[in-house]
mmCIF file of the N, C-alpha and C atoms, coordinates in Angstrom:
data_MODEL
# 
_entry.id   MODEL 
# 
loop_
_atom_site.group_PDB 
_atom_site.id 
_atom_site.type_symbol 
_atom_site.label_atom_id 
_atom_site.label_alt_id 
_atom_site.label_comp_id 
_atom_site.label_asym_id 
_atom_site.label_entity_id 
_atom_site.label_seq_id 
_atom_site.pdbx_PDB_ins_code 
_atom_site.Cartn_x 
_atom_site.Cartn_y 
_atom_site.Cartn_z 
_atom_site.occupancy 
_atom_site.B_iso_or_equiv 
_atom_site.pdbx_formal_charge 
_atom_site.auth_seq_id 
_atom_site.auth_comp_id 
_atom_site.auth_asym_id 
_atom_site.auth_atom_id 
_atom_site.pdbx_PDB_model_num 
ATOM 1   N N  . MET A 1 1  ? 0.807   -23.429 10.291  1.00 0.00 ? 1  MET A N  1 
ATOM 2   C CA . MET A 1 1  ? 1.212   -22.565 9.199   1.00 0.00 ? 1  MET A CA 1 
ATOM 3   C C  . MET A 1 1  ? 0.598   -21.173 9.350   1.00 0.00 ? 1  MET A C  1 
ATOM 4   N N  . ILE A 1 2  ? -0.669  -21.119 9.726   1.00 0.00 ? 2  ILE A N  1 
ATOM 5   C CA . ILE A 1 2  ? -1.324  -19.822 9.879   1.00 0.00 ? 2  ILE A CA 1 
ATOM 6   C C  . ILE A 1 2  ? -0.726  -19.053 11.051  1.00 0.00 ? 2  ILE A C  1 
ATOM 7   N N  . ALA A 1 3  ? -0.397  -19.757 12.130  1.00 0.00 ? 3  ALA A N  1 
ATOM 8   C CA . ALA A 1 3  ? 0.206   -19.083 13.277  1.00 0.00 ? 3  ALA A CA 1 
ATOM 9   C C  . ALA A 1 3  ? 1.555   -18.468 12.903  1.00 0.00 ? 3  ALA A C  1 
ATOM 10  N N  . GLY A 1 4  ? 2.335   -19.163 12.090  1.00 0.00 ? 4  GLY A N  1 
ATOM 11  C CA . GLY A 1 4  ? 3.606   -18.606 11.640  1.00 0.00 ? 4  GLY A CA 1 
ATOM 12  C C  . GLY A 1 4  ? 3.424   -17.367 10.783  1.00 0.00 ? 4  GLY A C  1 
ATOM 13  N N  . LEU A 1 5  ? 2.395   -17.387 9.947   1.00 0.00 ? 5  LEU A N  1 
ATOM 14  C CA . LEU A 1 5  ? 2.107   -16.228 9.093   1.00 0.00 ? 5  LEU A CA 1 
ATOM 15  C C  . LEU A 1 5  ? 1.634   -15.045 9.919   1.00 0.00 ? 5  LEU A C  1 
ATOM 16  N N  . VAL A 1 6  ? 0.784   -15.301 10.898  1.00 0.00 ? 6  VAL A N  1 
ATOM 17  C CA . VAL A 1 6  ? 0.314   -14.233 11.786  1.00 0.00 ? 6  VAL A CA 1 
ATOM 18  C C  . VAL A 1 6  ? 1.472   -13.665 12.581  1.00 0.00 ? 6  VAL A C  1 
ATOM 19  N N  . ASN A 1 7  ? 2.347   -14.522 13.070  1.00 0.00 ? 7  ASN A N  1 
ATOM 20  C CA . ASN A 1 7  ? 3.516   -14.038 13.808  1.00 0.00 ? 7  ASN A CA 1 
ATOM 21  C C  . ASN A 1 7  ? 4.441   -13.219 12.916  1.00 0.00 ? 7  ASN A C  1 
ATOM 22  N N  . PHE A 1 8  ? 4.586   -13.625 11.659  1.00 0.00 ? 8  PHE A N  1 
ATOM 23  C CA . PHE A 1 8  ? 5.461   -12.888 10.744  1.00 0.00 ? 8  PHE A CA 1 
ATOM 24  C C  . PHE A 1 8  ? 4.949   -11.467 10.525  1.00 0.00 ? 8  PHE A C  1 
ATOM 25  N N  . PHE A 1 9  ? 3.644   -11.306 10.371  1.00 0.00 ? 9  PHE A N  1 
ATOM 26  C CA . PHE A 1 9  ? 3.093   -9.976  10.106  1.00 0.00 ? 9  PHE A CA 1 
ATOM 27  C C  . PHE A 1 9  ? 2.764   -9.198  11.377  1.00 0.00 ? 9  PHE A C  1 
ATOM 28  N N  . GLY A 1 10 ? 2.839   -9.852  12.538  1.00 0.00 ? 10 GLY A N  1 
ATOM 29  C CA . GLY A 1 10 ? 2.466   -9.168  13.763  1.00 0.00 ? 10 GLY A CA 1 
ATOM 30  C C  . GLY A 1 10 ? 3.603   -8.812  14.687  1.00 0.00 ? 10 GLY A C  1 
ATOM 31  N N  . GLU A 1 11 ? 4.715   -9.483  14.579  1.00 0.00 ? 11 GLU A N  1 
ATOM 32  C CA . GLU A 1 11 ? 5.808   -9.249  15.521  1.00 0.00 ? 11 GLU A CA 1 
ATOM 33  C C  . GLU A 1 11 ? 6.818   -8.252  14.965  1.00 0.00 ? 11 GLU A C  1 
ATOM 34  N N  . ALA A 1 12 ? 7.349   -7.448  15.863  1.00 0.00 ? 12 ALA A N  1 
ATOM 35  C CA . ALA A 1 12 ? 8.290   -6.386  15.473  1.00 0.00 ? 12 ALA A CA 1 
ATOM 36  C C  . ALA A 1 12 ? 9.631   -6.937  15.020  1.00 0.00 ? 12 ALA A C  1 
ATOM 37  N N  . ARG A 1 13 ? 9.990   -8.131  15.460  1.00 0.00 ? 13 ARG A N  1 
ATOM 38  C CA . ARG A 1 13 ? 11.310  -8.652  15.102  1.00 0.00 ? 13 ARG A CA 1 
ATOM 39  C C  . ARG A 1 13 ? 11.413  -9.008  13.623  1.00 0.00 ? 13 ARG A C  1 
ATOM 40  N N  . TYR A 1 14 ? 10.295  -9.115  12.930  1.00 0.00 ? 14 TYR A N  1 
ATOM 41  C CA . TYR A 1 14 ? 10.286  -9.413  11.496  1.00 0.00 ? 14 TYR A CA 1 
ATOM 42  C C  . TYR A 1 14 ? 10.106  -8.150  10.639  1.00 0.00 ? 14 TYR A C  1 
ATOM 43  N N  . ALA A 1 15 ? 10.242  -6.991  11.222  1.00 0.00 ? 15 ALA A N  1 
ATOM 44  C CA . ALA A 1 15 ? 9.981   -5.740  10.508  1.00 0.00 ? 15 ALA A CA 1 
ATOM 45  C C  . ALA A 1 15 ? 10.901  -5.563  9.301   1.00 0.00 ? 15 ALA A C  1 
ATOM 46  N N  . LYS A 1 16 ? 12.179  -5.867  9.462   1.00 0.00 ? 16 LYS A N  1 
ATOM 47  C CA . LYS A 1 16 ? 13.122  -5.694  8.360   1.00 0.00 ? 16 LYS A CA 1 
ATOM 48  C C  . LYS A 1 16 ? 12.816  -6.665  7.223   1.00 0.00 ? 16 LYS A C  1 
ATOM 49  N N  . GLN A 1 17 ? 12.446  -7.897  7.569   1.00 0.00 ? 17 GLN A N  1 
ATOM 50  C CA . GLN A 1 17 ? 12.088  -8.871  6.539   1.00 0.00 ? 17 GLN A CA 1 
ATOM 51  C C  . GLN A 1 17 ? 10.802  -8.477  5.825   1.00 0.00 ? 17 GLN A C  1 
ATOM 52  N N  . ARG A 1 18 ? 9.828   -7.939  6.559   1.00 0.00 ? 18 ARG A N  1 
ATOM 53  C CA . ARG A 1 18 ? 8.583   -7.476  5.929   1.00 0.00 ? 18 ARG A CA 1 
ATOM 54  C C  . ARG A 1 18 ? 8.862   -6.327  4.972   1.00 0.00 ? 18 ARG A C  1 
ATOM 55  N N  . TRP A 1 19 ? 9.730   -5.412  5.367   1.00 0.00 ? 19 TRP A N  1 
ATOM 56  C CA . TRP A 1 19 ? 10.074  -4.270  4.525   1.00 0.00 ? 19 TRP A CA 1 
ATOM 57  C C  . TRP A 1 19 ? 10.752  -4.739  3.235   1.00 0.00 ? 19 TRP A C  1 
ATOM 58  N N  . ARG A 1 20 ? 11.662  -5.698  3.344   1.00 0.00 ? 20 ARG A N  1 
ATOM 59  C CA . ARG A 1 20 ? 12.330  -6.237  2.147   1.00 0.00 ? 20 ARG A CA 1 
ATOM 60  C C  . ARG A 1 20 ? 11.349  -6.981  1.258   1.00 0.00 ? 20 ARG A C  1 
ATOM 61  N N  . LEU A 1 21 ? 10.399  -7.701  1.862   1.00 0.00 ? 21 LEU A N  1 
ATOM 62  C CA . LEU A 1 21 ? 9.375   -8.389  1.091   1.00 0.00 ? 21 LEU A CA 1 
ATOM 63  C C  . LEU A 1 21 ? 8.506   -7.390  0.335   1.00 0.00 ? 21 LEU A C  1 
ATOM 64  N N  . LEU A 1 22 ? 8.124   -6.297  0.983   1.00 0.00 ? 22 LEU A N  1 
ATOM 65  C CA . LEU A 1 22 ? 7.336   -5.254  0.321   1.00 0.00 ? 22 LEU A CA 1 
ATOM 66  C C  . LEU A 1 22 ? 8.098   -4.656  -0.856  1.00 0.00 ? 22 LEU A C  1 
ATOM 67  N N  . GLN A 1 23 ? 9.370   -4.357  -0.651  1.00 0.00 ? 23 GLN A N  1 
ATOM 68  C CA . GLN A 1 23 ? 10.168  -3.793  -1.731  1.00 0.00 ? 23 GLN A CA 1 
ATOM 69  C C  . GLN A 1 23 ? 10.300  -4.769  -2.895  1.00 0.00 ? 23 GLN A C  1 
ATOM 70  N N  . ALA A 1 24 ? 10.497  -6.049  -2.598  1.00 0.00 ? 24 ALA A N  1 
ATOM 71  C CA . ALA A 1 24 ? 10.625  -7.054  -3.654  1.00 0.00 ? 24 ALA A CA 1 
ATOM 72  C C  . ALA A 1 24 ? 9.323   -7.178  -4.451  1.00 0.00 ? 24 ALA A C  1 
ATOM 73  N N  . VAL A 1 25 ? 8.197   -7.155  -3.766  1.00 0.00 ? 25 VAL A N  1 
ATOM 74  C CA . VAL A 1 25 ? 6.908   -7.243  -4.461  1.00 0.00 ? 25 VAL A CA 1 
ATOM 75  C C  . VAL A 1 25 ? 6.698   -6.019  -5.352  1.00 0.00 ? 25 VAL A C  1 
ATOM 76  N N  . LEU A 1 26 ? 7.048   -4.836  -4.867  1.00 0.00 ? 26 LEU A N  1 
ATOM 77  C CA . LEU A 1 26 ? 6.892   -3.626  -5.677  1.00 0.00 ? 26 LEU A CA 1 
ATOM 78  C C  . LEU A 1 26 ? 7.795   -3.668  -6.910  1.00 0.00 ? 26 LEU A C  1 
ATOM 79  N N  . VAL A 1 27 ? 9.010   -4.140  -6.757  1.00 0.00 ? 27 VAL A N  1 
ATOM 80  C CA . VAL A 1 27 ? 9.927   -4.244  -7.894  1.00 0.00 ? 27 VAL A CA 1 
ATOM 81  C C  . VAL A 1 27 ? 9.398   -5.242  -8.919  1.00 0.00 ? 27 VAL A C  1 
ATOM 82  N N  . VAL A 1 28 ? 8.873   -6.373  -8.454  1.00 0.00 ? 28 VAL A N  1 
ATOM 83  C CA . VAL A 1 28 ? 8.316   -7.372  -9.369  1.00 0.00 ? 28 VAL A CA 1 
ATOM 84  C C  . VAL A 1 28 ? 7.118   -6.803  -10.125 1.00 0.00 ? 28 VAL A C  1 
ATOM 85  N N  . ILE A 1 29 ? 6.280   -6.043  -9.459  1.00 0.00 ? 29 ILE A N  1 
ATOM 86  C CA . ILE A 1 29 ? 5.114   -5.446  -10.123 1.00 0.00 ? 29 ILE A CA 1 
ATOM 87  C C  . ILE A 1 29 ? 5.547   -4.459  -11.192 1.00 0.00 ? 29 ILE A C  1 
ATOM 88  N N  . VAL A 1 30 ? 6.531   -3.629  -10.892 1.00 0.00 ? 30 VAL A N  1 
ATOM 89  C CA . VAL A 1 30 ? 6.997   -2.644  -11.877 1.00 0.00 ? 30 VAL A CA 1 
ATOM 90  C C  . VAL A 1 30 ? 7.665   -3.344  -13.058 1.00 0.00 ? 30 VAL A C  1 
ATOM 91  N N  . ILE A 1 31 ? 8.454   -4.380  -12.793 1.00 0.00 ? 31 ILE A N  1 
ATOM 92  C CA . ILE A 1 31 ? 9.096   -5.117  -13.882 1.00 0.00 ? 31 ILE A CA 1 
ATOM 93  C C  . ILE A 1 31 ? 8.048   -5.825  -14.737 1.00 0.00 ? 31 ILE A C  1 
ATOM 94  N N  . ALA A 1 32 ? 7.040   -6.407  -14.112 1.00 0.00 ? 32 ALA A N  1 
ATOM 95  C CA . ALA A 1 32 ? 5.977   -7.090  -14.864 1.00 0.00 ? 32 ALA A CA 1 
ATOM 96  C C  . ALA A 1 32 ? 5.203   -6.113  -15.734 1.00 0.00 ? 32 ALA A C  1 
ATOM 97  N N  . ASP A 1 33 ? 5.138   -4.870  -15.312 1.00 0.00 ? 33 ASP A N  1 
ATOM 98  C CA . ASP A 1 33 ? 4.405   -3.861  -16.086 1.00 0.00 ? 33 ASP A CA 1 
ATOM 99  C C  . ASP A 1 33 ? 5.094   -3.552  -17.415 1.00 0.00 ? 33 ASP A C  1 
ATOM 100 N N  . PHE A 1 34 ? 6.380   -3.843  -17.540 1.00 0.00 ? 34 PHE A N  1 
ATOM 101 C CA . PHE A 1 34 ? 7.079   -3.633  -18.805 1.00 0.00 ? 34 PHE A CA 1 
ATOM 102 C C  . PHE A 1 34 ? 6.616   -4.620  -19.874 1.00 0.00 ? 34 PHE A C  1 
ATOM 103 N N  . PHE A 1 35 ? 6.052   -5.741  -19.467 1.00 0.00 ? 35 PHE A N  1 
ATOM 104 C CA . PHE A 1 35 ? 5.648   -6.783  -20.406 1.00 0.00 ? 35 PHE A CA 1 
ATOM 105 C C  . PHE A 1 35 ? 4.166   -6.745  -20.760 1.00 0.00 ? 35 PHE A C  1 
ATOM 106 N N  . VAL A 1 36 ? 3.434   -5.772  -20.250 1.00 0.00 ? 36 VAL A N  1 
ATOM 107 C CA . VAL A 1 36 ? 2.003   -5.655  -20.534 1.00 0.00 ? 36 VAL A CA 1 
ATOM 108 C C  . VAL A 1 36 ? 1.828   -4.916  -21.859 1.00 0.00 ? 36 VAL A C  1 
ATOM 109 N N  . PRO A 1 37 ? 1.054   -5.486  -22.794 1.00 0.00 ? 37 PRO A N  1 
ATOM 110 C CA . PRO A 1 37 ? 0.821   -4.776  -24.054 1.00 0.00 ? 37 PRO A CA 1 
ATOM 111 C C  . PRO A 1 37 ? -0.086  -3.563  -23.841 1.00 0.00 ? 37 PRO A C  1 
ATOM 112 N N  . ARG A 1 38 ? 0.238   -2.475  -24.511 1.00 0.00 ? 38 ARG A N  1 
ATOM 113 C CA . ARG A 1 38 ? -0.527  -1.233  -24.362 1.00 0.00 ? 38 ARG A CA 1 
ATOM 114 C C  . ARG A 1 38 ? -1.046  -0.772  -25.726 1.00 0.00 ? 38 ARG A C  1 
ATOM 115 N N  . ALA A 1 39 ? -1.875  -1.588  -26.332 1.00 0.00 ? 39 ALA A N  1 
ATOM 116 C CA . ALA A 1 39 ? -2.380  -1.266  -27.660 1.00 0.00 ? 39 ALA A CA 1 
ATOM 117 C C  . ALA A 1 39 ? -3.563  -0.303  -27.611 1.00 0.00 ? 39 ALA A C  1 
ATOM 118 N N  . HIS A 1 40 ? -4.331  -0.339  -26.537 1.00 0.00 ? 40 HIS A N  1 
ATOM 119 C CA . HIS A 1 40 ? -5.563  0.465   -26.468 1.00 0.00 ? 40 HIS A CA 1 
ATOM 120 C C  . HIS A 1 40 ? -5.510  1.438   -25.299 1.00 0.00 ? 40 HIS A C  1 
ATOM 121 N N  . THR A 1 41 ? -4.617  2.388   -25.360 1.00 0.00 ? 41 THR A N  1 
ATOM 122 C CA . THR A 1 41 ? -4.519  3.383   -24.299 1.00 0.00 ? 41 THR A CA 1 
ATOM 123 C C  . THR A 1 41 ? -5.223  4.654   -24.735 1.00 0.00 ? 41 THR A C  1 
ATOM 124 N N  . TYR A 1 42 ? -5.800  5.348   -23.769 1.00 0.00 ? 42 TYR A N  1 
ATOM 125 C CA . TYR A 1 42 ? -6.503  6.594   -24.054 1.00 0.00 ? 42 TYR A CA 1 
ATOM 126 C C  . TYR A 1 42 ? -5.677  7.817   -23.669 1.00 0.00 ? 42 TYR A C  1 
ATOM 127 N N  . TYR A 1 43 ? -4.839  7.690   -22.658 1.00 0.00 ? 43 TYR A N  1 
ATOM 128 C CA . TYR A 1 43 ? -4.053  8.817   -22.175 1.00 0.00 ? 43 TYR A CA 1 
ATOM 129 C C  . TYR A 1 43 ? -2.571  8.482   -22.279 1.00 0.00 ? 43 TYR A C  1 
ATOM 130 N N  . PHE A 1 44 ? -1.737  9.490   -22.408 1.00 0.00 ? 44 PHE A N  1 
ATOM 131 C CA . PHE A 1 44 ? -0.315  9.256   -22.629 1.00 0.00 ? 44 PHE A CA 1 
ATOM 132 C C  . PHE A 1 44 ? 0.355   8.610   -21.424 1.00 0.00 ? 44 PHE A C  1 
ATOM 133 N N  . TRP A 1 45 ? -0.130  8.889   -20.215 1.00 0.00 ? 45 TRP A N  1 
ATOM 134 C CA . TRP A 1 45 ? 0.514   8.312   -19.037 1.00 0.00 ? 45 TRP A CA 1 
ATOM 135 C C  . TRP A 1 45 ? 0.249   6.823   -18.889 1.00 0.00 ? 45 TRP A C  1 
ATOM 136 N N  . GLN A 1 46 ? -0.722  6.296   -19.592 1.00 0.00 ? 46 GLN A N  1 
ATOM 137 C CA . GLN A 1 46 ? -0.976  4.861   -19.551 1.00 0.00 ? 46 GLN A CA 1 
ATOM 138 C C  . GLN A 1 46 ? 0.101   4.073   -20.293 1.00 0.00 ? 46 GLN A C  1 
ATOM 139 N N  . THR A 1 47 ? 0.885   4.732   -21.105 1.00 0.00 ? 47 THR A N  1 
ATOM 140 C CA . THR A 1 47 ? 1.962   4.056   -21.831 1.00 0.00 ? 47 THR A CA 1 
ATOM 141 C C  . THR A 1 47 ? 3.265   3.997   -21.032 1.00 0.00 ? 47 THR A C  1 
ATOM 142 N N  . ILE A 1 48 ? 3.346   4.700   -19.917 1.00 0.00 ? 48 ILE A N  1 
ATOM 143 C CA . ILE A 1 48 ? 4.560   4.723   -19.105 1.00 0.00 ? 48 ILE A CA 1 
ATOM 144 C C  . ILE A 1 48 ? 4.633   3.438   -18.274 1.00 0.00 ? 48 ILE A C  1 
ATOM 145 N N  . PRO A 1 49 ? 5.679   2.641   -18.426 1.00 0.00 ? 49 PRO A N  1 
ATOM 146 C CA . PRO A 1 49 ? 5.809   1.430   -17.611 1.00 0.00 ? 49 PRO A CA 1 
ATOM 147 C C  . PRO A 1 49 ? 5.973   1.770   -16.128 1.00 0.00 ? 49 PRO A C  1 
ATOM 148 N N  . GLY A 1 50 ? 5.238   1.096   -15.304 1.00 0.00 ? 50 GLY A N  1 
ATOM 149 C CA . GLY A 1 50 ? 5.296   1.332   -13.871 1.00 0.00 ? 50 GLY A CA 1 
ATOM 150 C C  . GLY A 1 50 ? 4.346   2.397   -13.379 1.00 0.00 ? 50 GLY A C  1 
ATOM 151 N N  . TRP A 1 51 ? 3.642   3.060   -14.278 1.00 0.00 ? 51 TRP A N  1 
ATOM 152 C CA . TRP A 1 51 ? 2.723   4.127   -13.887 1.00 0.00 ? 51 TRP A CA 1 
ATOM 153 C C  . TRP A 1 51 ? 1.606   3.602   -12.998 1.00 0.00 ? 51 TRP A C  1 
ATOM 154 N N  . SER A 1 52 ? 1.005   2.489   -13.377 1.00 0.00 ? 52 SER A N  1 
ATOM 155 C CA . SER A 1 52 ? -0.122  1.953   -12.613 1.00 0.00 ? 52 SER A CA 1 
ATOM 156 C C  . SER A 1 52 ? 0.310   1.548   -11.208 1.00 0.00 ? 52 SER A C  1 
ATOM 157 N N  . ALA A 1 53 ? 1.457   0.909   -11.092 1.00 0.00 ? 53 ALA A N  1 
ATOM 158 C CA . ALA A 1 53 ? 1.949   0.491   -9.772  1.00 0.00 ? 53 ALA A CA 1 
ATOM 159 C C  . ALA A 1 53 ? 2.267   1.705   -8.910  1.00 0.00 ? 53 ALA A C  1 
ATOM 160 N N  . GLY A 1 54 ? 2.931   2.695   -9.475  1.00 0.00 ? 54 GLY A N  1 
ATOM 161 C CA . GLY A 1 54 ? 3.260   3.900   -8.717  1.00 0.00 ? 54 GLY A CA 1 
ATOM 162 C C  . GLY A 1 54 ? 2.038   4.690   -8.324  1.00 0.00 ? 54 GLY A C  1 
ATOM 163 N N  . PHE A 1 55 ? 1.115   4.846   -9.262  1.00 0.00 ? 55 PHE A N  1 
ATOM 164 C CA . PHE A 1 55 ? -0.112  5.589   -8.978  1.00 0.00 ? 55 PHE A CA 1 
ATOM 165 C C  . PHE A 1 55 ? -0.938  4.876   -7.915  1.00 0.00 ? 55 PHE A C  1 
ATOM 166 N N  . GLY A 1 56 ? -1.027  3.553   -7.999  1.00 0.00 ? 56 GLY A N  1 
ATOM 167 C CA . GLY A 1 56 ? -1.766  2.793   -6.998  1.00 0.00 ? 56 GLY A CA 1 
ATOM 168 C C  . GLY A 1 56 ? -1.145  2.905   -5.618  1.00 0.00 ? 56 GLY A C  1 
ATOM 169 N N  . PHE A 1 57 ? 0.176   2.838   -5.543  1.00 0.00 ? 57 PHE A N  1 
ATOM 170 C CA . PHE A 1 57 ? 0.862   2.949   -4.255  1.00 0.00 ? 57 PHE A CA 1 
ATOM 171 C C  . PHE A 1 57 ? 0.663   4.332   -3.649  1.00 0.00 ? 57 PHE A C  1 
ATOM 172 N N  . VAL A 1 58 ? 0.858   5.373   -4.443  1.00 0.00 ? 58 VAL A N  1 
ATOM 173 C CA . VAL A 1 58 ? 0.692   6.738   -3.937  1.00 0.00 ? 58 VAL A CA 1 
ATOM 174 C C  . VAL A 1 58 ? -0.760  6.979   -3.525  1.00 0.00 ? 58 VAL A C  1 
ATOM 175 N N  . SER A 1 59 ? -1.701  6.450   -4.284  1.00 0.00 ? 59 SER A N  1 
ATOM 176 C CA . SER A 1 59 ? -3.110  6.611   -3.941  1.00 0.00 ? 59 SER A CA 1 
ATOM 177 C C  . SER A 1 59 ? -3.455  5.936   -2.620  1.00 0.00 ? 59 SER A C  1 
ATOM 178 N N  . CYS A 1 60 ? -2.946  4.739   -2.396  1.00 0.00 ? 60 CYS A N  1 
ATOM 179 C CA . CYS A 1 60 ? -3.211  4.033   -1.133  1.00 0.00 ? 60 CYS A CA 1 
ATOM 180 C C  . CYS A 1 60 ? -2.614  4.784   0.047   1.00 0.00 ? 60 CYS A C  1 
ATOM 181 N N  . VAL A 1 61 ? -1.406  5.276   -0.108  1.00 0.00 ? 61 VAL A N  1 
ATOM 182 C CA . VAL A 1 61 ? -0.774  6.041   0.970   1.00 0.00 ? 61 VAL A CA 1 
ATOM 183 C C  . VAL A 1 61 ? -1.568  7.310   1.240   1.00 0.00 ? 61 VAL A C  1 
ATOM 184 N N  . ALA A 1 62 ? -2.031  7.982   0.195   1.00 0.00 ? 62 ALA A N  1 
ATOM 185 C CA . ALA A 1 62 ? -2.821  9.200   0.371   1.00 0.00 ? 62 ALA A CA 1 
ATOM 186 C C  . ALA A 1 62 ? -4.133  8.903   1.089   1.00 0.00 ? 62 ALA A C  1 
ATOM 187 N N  . ILE A 1 63 ? -4.797  7.816   0.734   1.00 0.00 ? 63 ILE A N  1 
ATOM 188 C CA . ILE A 1 63 ? -6.051  7.451   1.401   1.00 0.00 ? 63 ILE A CA 1 
ATOM 189 C C  . ILE A 1 63 ? -5.809  7.202   2.885   1.00 0.00 ? 63 ILE A C  1 
ATOM 190 N N  . ILE A 1 64 ? -4.719  6.525   3.221   1.00 0.00 ? 64 ILE A N  1 
ATOM 191 C CA . ILE A 1 64 ? -4.423  6.242   4.623   1.00 0.00 ? 64 ILE A CA 1 
ATOM 192 C C  . ILE A 1 64 ? -4.175  7.529   5.400   1.00 0.00 ? 64 ILE A C  1 
ATOM 193 N N  . PHE A 1 65 ? -3.340  8.427   4.857   1.00 0.00 ? 65 PHE A N  1 
ATOM 194 C CA . PHE A 1 65 ? -3.032  9.654   5.574   1.00 0.00 ? 65 PHE A CA 1 
ATOM 195 C C  . PHE A 1 65 ? -4.238  10.588  5.673   1.00 0.00 ? 65 PHE A C  1 
ATOM 196 N N  . ILE A 1 66 ? -5.027  10.675  4.623   1.00 0.00 ? 66 ILE A N  1 
ATOM 197 C CA . ILE A 1 66 ? -6.212  11.538  4.660   1.00 0.00 ? 66 ILE A CA 1 
ATOM 198 C C  . ILE A 1 66 ? -7.231  11.003  5.660   1.00 0.00 ? 66 ILE A C  1 
ATOM 199 N N  . SER A 1 67 ? -7.437  9.686   5.684   1.00 0.00 ? 67 SER A N  1 
ATOM 200 C CA . SER A 1 67 ? -8.406  9.131   6.630   1.00 0.00 ? 67 SER A CA 1 
ATOM 201 C C  . SER A 1 67 ? -7.918  9.282   8.073   1.00 0.00 ? 67 SER A C  1 
ATOM 202 N N  . LYS A 1 68 ? -6.618  9.139   8.298   1.00 0.00 ? 68 LYS A N  1 
ATOM 203 C CA . LYS A 1 68 ? -6.097  9.357   9.648   1.00 0.00 ? 68 LYS A CA 1 
ATOM 204 C C  . LYS A 1 68 ? -6.238  10.824  10.050  1.00 0.00 ? 68 LYS A C  1 
ATOM 205 N N  . PHE A 1 69 ? -6.003  11.736  9.132   1.00 0.00 ? 69 PHE A N  1 
ATOM 206 C CA . PHE A 1 69 ? -6.163  13.158  9.429   1.00 0.00 ? 69 PHE A CA 1 
ATOM 207 C C  . PHE A 1 69 ? -7.611  13.475  9.771   1.00 0.00 ? 69 PHE A C  1 
ATOM 208 N N  . ILE A 1 70 ? -8.543  12.961  8.973   1.00 0.00 ? 70 ILE A N  1 
ATOM 209 C CA . ILE A 1 70 ? -9.962  13.204  9.240   1.00 0.00 ? 70 ILE A CA 1 
ATOM 210 C C  . ILE A 1 70 ? -10.369 12.570  10.560  1.00 0.00 ? 70 ILE A C  1 
ATOM 211 N N  . GLY A 1 71 ? -9.869  11.385  10.834  1.00 0.00 ? 71 GLY A N  1 
ATOM 212 C CA . GLY A 1 71 ? -10.219 10.705  12.074  1.00 0.00 ? 71 GLY A CA 1 
ATOM 213 C C  . GLY A 1 71 ? -9.714  11.419  13.312  1.00 0.00 ? 71 GLY A C  1 
ATOM 214 N N  . HIS A 1 72 ? -8.489  11.902  13.267  1.00 0.00 ? 72 HIS A N  1 
ATOM 215 C CA . HIS A 1 72 ? -7.906  12.531  14.449  1.00 0.00 ? 72 HIS A CA 1 
ATOM 216 C C  . HIS A 1 72 ? -8.340  13.980  14.619  1.00 0.00 ? 72 HIS A C  1 
ATOM 217 N N  . SER A 1 73 ? -8.286  14.762  13.569  1.00 0.00 ? 73 SER A N  1 
ATOM 218 C CA . SER A 1 73 ? -8.601  16.182  13.725  1.00 0.00 ? 73 SER A CA 1 
ATOM 219 C C  . SER A 1 73 ? -10.048 16.510  13.375  1.00 0.00 ? 73 SER A C  1 
ATOM 220 N N  . GLY A 1 74 ? -10.732 15.602  12.721  1.00 0.00 ? 74 GLY A N  1 
ATOM 221 C CA . GLY A 1 74 ? -12.124 15.856  12.352  1.00 0.00 ? 74 GLY A CA 1 
ATOM 222 C C  . GLY A 1 74 ? -13.120 15.484  13.426  1.00 0.00 ? 74 GLY A C  1 
ATOM 223 N N  . GLY A 1 75 ? -12.654 14.903  14.517  1.00 0.00 ? 75 GLY A N  1 
ATOM 224 C CA . GLY A 1 75 ? -13.540 14.568  15.621  1.00 0.00 ? 75 GLY A CA 1 
ATOM 225 C C  . GLY A 1 75 ? -14.260 13.241  15.463  1.00 0.00 ? 75 GLY A C  1 
ATOM 226 N N  . ILE A 1 76 ? -13.845 12.428  14.531  1.00 0.00 ? 76 ILE A N  1 
ATOM 227 C CA . ILE A 1 76 ? -14.507 11.143  14.336  1.00 0.00 ? 76 ILE A CA 1 
ATOM 228 C C  . ILE A 1 76 ? -14.026 10.128  15.368  1.00 0.00 ? 76 ILE A C  1 
ATOM 229 N N  . MET A 1 77 ? -12.733 10.095  15.638  1.00 0.00 ? 77 MET A N  1 
ATOM 230 C CA . MET A 1 77 ? -12.196 9.139   16.611  1.00 0.00 ? 77 MET A CA 1 
ATOM 231 C C  . MET A 1 77 ? -12.442 9.649   18.019  1.00 0.00 ? 77 MET A C  1 
ATOM 232 N N  . ARG A 1 78 ? -12.744 8.715   18.902  1.00 0.00 ? 78 ARG A N  1 
ATOM 233 C CA . ARG A 1 78 ? -12.968 9.033   20.299  1.00 0.00 ? 78 ARG A CA 1 
ATOM 234 C C  . ARG A 1 78 ? -11.991 8.244   21.167  1.00 0.00 ? 78 ARG A C  1 
ATOM 235 N N  . ASP A 1 79 ? -11.832 8.669   22.400  1.00 0.00 ? 79 ASP A N  1 
ATOM 236 C CA . ASP A 1 79 ? -10.975 7.940   23.334  1.00 0.00 ? 79 ASP A CA 1 
ATOM 237 C C  . ASP A 1 79 ? -11.603 6.593   23.657  1.00 0.00 ? 79 ASP A C  1 
ATOM 238 N N  . GLU A 1 80 ? -10.787 5.681   24.201  1.00 0.00 ? 80 GLU A N  1 
ATOM 239 C CA . GLU A 1 80 ? -11.279 4.353   24.537  1.00 0.00 ? 80 GLU A CA 1 
ATOM 240 C C  . GLU A 1 80 ? -12.410 4.408   25.571  1.00 0.00 ? 80 GLU A C  1 
ATOM 241 N N  . ASP A 1 81 ? -12.299 5.298   26.521  1.00 0.00 ? 81 ASP A N  1 
ATOM 242 C CA . ASP A 1 81 ? -13.301 5.369   27.586  1.00 0.00 ? 81 ASP A CA 1 
ATOM 243 C C  . ASP A 1 81 ? -14.341 6.466   27.325  1.00 0.00 ? 81 ASP A C  1 
ATOM 244 N N  . TYR A 1 82 ? -14.625 6.768   26.100  1.00 0.00 ? 82 TYR A N  1 
ATOM 245 C CA . TYR A 1 82 ? -15.558 7.835   25.756  1.00 0.00 ? 82 TYR A CA 1 
ATOM 246 C C  . TYR A 1 82 ? -16.964 7.525   26.261  1.00 0.00 ? 82 TYR A C  1 
ATOM 247 N N  . TYR A 1 83 ? -17.398 6.280   26.184  1.00 0.00 ? 83 TYR A N  1 
ATOM 248 C CA . TYR A 1 83 ? -18.757 5.925   26.579  1.00 0.00 ? 83 TYR A CA 1 
ATOM 249 C C  . TYR A 1 83 ? -18.859 5.484   28.032  1.00 0.00 ? 83 TYR A C  1 
ATOM 250 N N  . ASP A 1 84 ? -17.773 5.528   28.777  1.00 0.00 ? 84 ASP A N  1 
ATOM 251 C CA . ASP A 1 84 ? -17.819 5.106   30.192  1.00 0.00 ? 84 ASP A CA 1 
ATOM 252 C C  . ASP A 1 84 ? -18.298 6.197   31.098  1.00 0.00 ? 84 ASP A C  1 
# 
């Protein structure tokens, strides 16, 4: 079972299925957010359904791109044979 799961997330032939799975999970999260009670909100954007899911997704993407930018252009990443 674990080998099948590793193959599903590691092989390129399952890319379209992984993309559809990601989209389905995001849609389920946004739909589930409509059913969350919002009695104790402090800011107006906390009352918008789907805000938390969208903000979390955009934040994760931003962290990935910023860290890749710092790694590549900031001199943190080195070539494979840097210490040879």
